[in-house]
N, C-alpha and C positions, 0 to 999 in steps of 0.2 A: 580059626576064629579071628576076626579083626580086633585090633587093639582099641580099647576105649580110652579117649582123651579127656572126657569129662562127662558130667551127667547128661544123658540123653543124646550124646553126640558120638558118632563113629568116624574114624579117619577115612577121608575120601567120600563121605556122604554129607551133602549140604544140609544145614539146619532147616527144619520144617517151620515155615512162617505161620503167623497167626491167621486164623480164618475169619475173625470178627471184623467189624467196620473200622475204618481209619487205620488200617495196618500200613506198614511202610510200602511206598510205591503204589498205593491204591487210592483212587478218587473217592473221597468220603460220600459223594452224592450218588454213587452207583449202587449203594446198598439200601437206598431209601425205598420203602415199599411203593408199589405202583399206584395204589389208591391215594397215597399221600402226595406223590409228585403230580399226579393228574389233578388233584384238588388245587395245588399251588398254581398250576398253569391256568385253570379256570378262574381263580381269583385274580390273576394278572389280567386276563382278558376283560373281566368285569370292570376292574379299576381303569383300564385303558379306555373302555367305552364311556365310563362316567366322566373321565377327564376330557375326552374329545367333545362330548356333548356340552359340558360346562364352558370349556375354553372356546369352542366354536360359537356358542350363543353369546358369550361375553364379547368376543371379537366382532361379531355381527352387530351388536348393539353399539359398540364404540364407533364402528365405521358408519353406521346410519344415524349418528347423533343429530345431524342437521337435516336429515331426510324426512319426508312425511311418513305417516304410518302405513301399514300394509293395507292394500285395497284402495288407496287413494290415487286419483289420477293427477293430482297436483304435485309435480316434482320440483317446485320452486324451493330453493334453499331459504333458510331463515334470514340470512344476511346477504345483501347484494354486493358484488364486487364493484369497487370504484377506485379512482386515482385522483390525486390532488393536482390540479392544473398549476396552482401556485408553487408547489414543491417541484414539479417537473420543469418549471421555467427558471429555477434557481441555478445560477452558474457557480459550481463549486470547484472548477478547474484551478490548478495551481498556475499562477501567472505573475509576471513582473511588469510594472507599468513603464511606459515611455514618458520620461519627464517632459514638461512643457518647454524646457530649454533646448530640447533636441528636435530639429526639424525632421519629421518622419516622412521624408520623400526619398526618391532615388532607391538605393538599396534597402532602406527601411520602410518603403511604401507597403509591403505585405502586412506589416504590423498595424496598419491603420484600416484594414478591411473590416467589414461588419462582423465577421466571425471571431476576430481578435479584439476589436474595439480599443486600439491603442495600447496593446499589451503584447509581451512575449509569452505566449500560452504554451505550456507543455502539452503536446498532442496526446501523450499517454501518461497515465498516472505515474509520477516519479517516486523515488525513494528519498525521504527527507530525514536527516539525523538532527534531532533537537537536543540541546544541552543547556541546563540552567544550573547555577552554582551559588552557594552561600559560603563566604570566607569567614573563618574564625581565627583569632589570634590565641595561641596557647600560652597560658600563664602557669608556670611550674614552680611553685614555692619549694623551698628546701624541706626535707623531712616530711614529704607528702607522697602518698601512693597514687593519687589521682589528680591530674592537672585540671585547671579551670579553663573554660573556653569563653573568650570575649568576642562577641559578634563584631565584624569589621564592615562588610558590605555584601551585597548580592549582585549578580551579574548574569545577563543573558549571553551565552556563548555564541560563537559563530555557528551557523547552520550550513549543512552541505545538502544540496539538491542534486540528485542524479536522475536523469531522464533519458529514455530512448527516443531516437528520431528515426523514422523510416520514410524514404522517398521512393515513390513508384511512378511519378510523372513530373513534368516540368513545373507544375504549380507547387507541389510539395518541395521541389528543389529550390524554388524561389523563396519559399518560407524558411527553409533551412539556412540559406545564405543570409536572409534578413536577420535571423536569430544570431548567427555568428557575428555579423557586423554590429548588431546591437550590443553584444557582450564586449566587443572590442571598444566600442564607443563609451560604454559605461565604466570602463576601467582606465580612462584617460582624462586628463585635465584639459581645459581650454587654454592652449599654449600655441604660440607662433604668431603668424600674421593676423592682425585684427582681432587679437585674443583679449579676453577679459581677465585671464589668470585665475579663473575659478577652479576649484577642485572637481573631481568626478562627481556627477550629479547623484542624487538620492532617488531611489525607486521605491514603489509601494508593493509589498508582497501580499497577495491574496490567495486564498485557497481553503477548501473544505468548510465553507459556510461562514457563519458569523462569529464562531467561537474559537476557531483555531488560528487562522491568519486573516485578520481583517484590517486592511490598510496599514500594515506594519512597515514603518520606514526602515529601509536597509541600504547599505552600501555594498557593492560587489568587490570583494577582496581578491578573488581568484576564480578562474574558470579554465577548464580543460575540455578539449574536443578530440576524440579519436577519429582518425580517418584510415580505416583498415584497408589492407591490400587484397583481401579475398572477396570483396563485394563489388557489384557493379556501380558505375557512376552515371548519374542522370544529368543531362545538360539542360540549361535554361538560359534565358536572355533577360537583360535588364536595360532600362533606359537610365543612364547615369546623369548626374548634373542636377541643378536645382529645378524644382517644378515650375514650369512656365504657365502663366495665365494671361488672358486678355490678348492684347496686340502681340506680345512676345510669343505666345503659343501659336497664333495664326502665322506669324512670320516664320517660325520654325517649321510649320507644316508646308509652307510654300517653298522653303529653302532647307531641305533636310541636311545638306552639307554644313550649313551654318548653325543648325540647331543642336539638340541633344544627340548623344551617340549611343548606339545599341551595342552592348557588350555581352559576352557569353561566359558562363561558368559551369562547373560540374560539382555536383553534390553526391556524397556516398549514399548508396541505397539503405545502409544501416549504420548508425553511429550513436555515440553516447555523449551527452553533455553533462559535465559535473561542475557545479557552480557553488562557491562559498560566499555566503552573504552574512553580514553582521548587522543586527538591529542597532539603530542609532537614534538617540533622543537628545534634543537640544536642552539647554538649561531651563528655558521657559517651559518646555514640554514636561520636564521632570518636576518642575514646581507645581504644575497643575495635577499631578498624580494624586488620586484619592484611593487609599488602600481599601476602604469599605466598599466603594464602587467596584474596585477590582475583584474583591472576593465574591461578590454576587454577580459579576460579569456584565454590569451595566455600562462600563466604559471600555469594553474590548474593541468597539468600533473606532476608538480614537487611536488605535495602533499599539496599545500596550499588550505585551505578552508576558 
């Protein structure tokens, strides 16, 4: 006879498991009677059909909100589509003006065409970093946990404008060279022969409508242009020298050797312009500043930001 090790257990014989539901290693749903499980499945089907009908009907009504009722032959929507001609004609491109003190001829002549209107226009939307600050002096009395702050002044910091330029033909290459020469000119003073000794001129920054940059006076502090070596370069031609009119122009046409000279240049197919501009206001301009008009936006057209 085998030795008994405990109640109901013999050595070498595995213990007999429970035969009821939810026993170890057994799926509790397998012991549900068939008539109960079948009822659950039918209830699921009925609920799914009800949800599909309600959701489908609701979605159909939402999609047909502006459509005529069923059985109607009039398929005209409630509101007609339209566009504003006035809004479409607004020029919100970012651009820097050519000051009147600069003769926009020769290399700068592309900036005077009808599409640019006397501006250096960024052909693609640039990235602009704007920074404003308010300075406070710290007053720290002894035996005090919290210092006091006395307002000192406010300042509009220099802004950085980064824009992409792409050249695919000689016309775009001419414009690229005109922009490069414009930036060179705007960062130099009138110095040398027949000079006036005036500092670099002031440009007007415009862009993004009437409330972002509207005739903001700026000086160009710095600019960079990359000329990568992995892109193609597009050639173009320029007629250098002052613009001739009247008898001088006719004489130049009759004698090309004695007139203006045609030169060539190459512009990269892809490059990036980065320009640092600083808003600047004269003492008289600052004395006319009205804080109430600034808060409601009525004097933003005067160049304040």
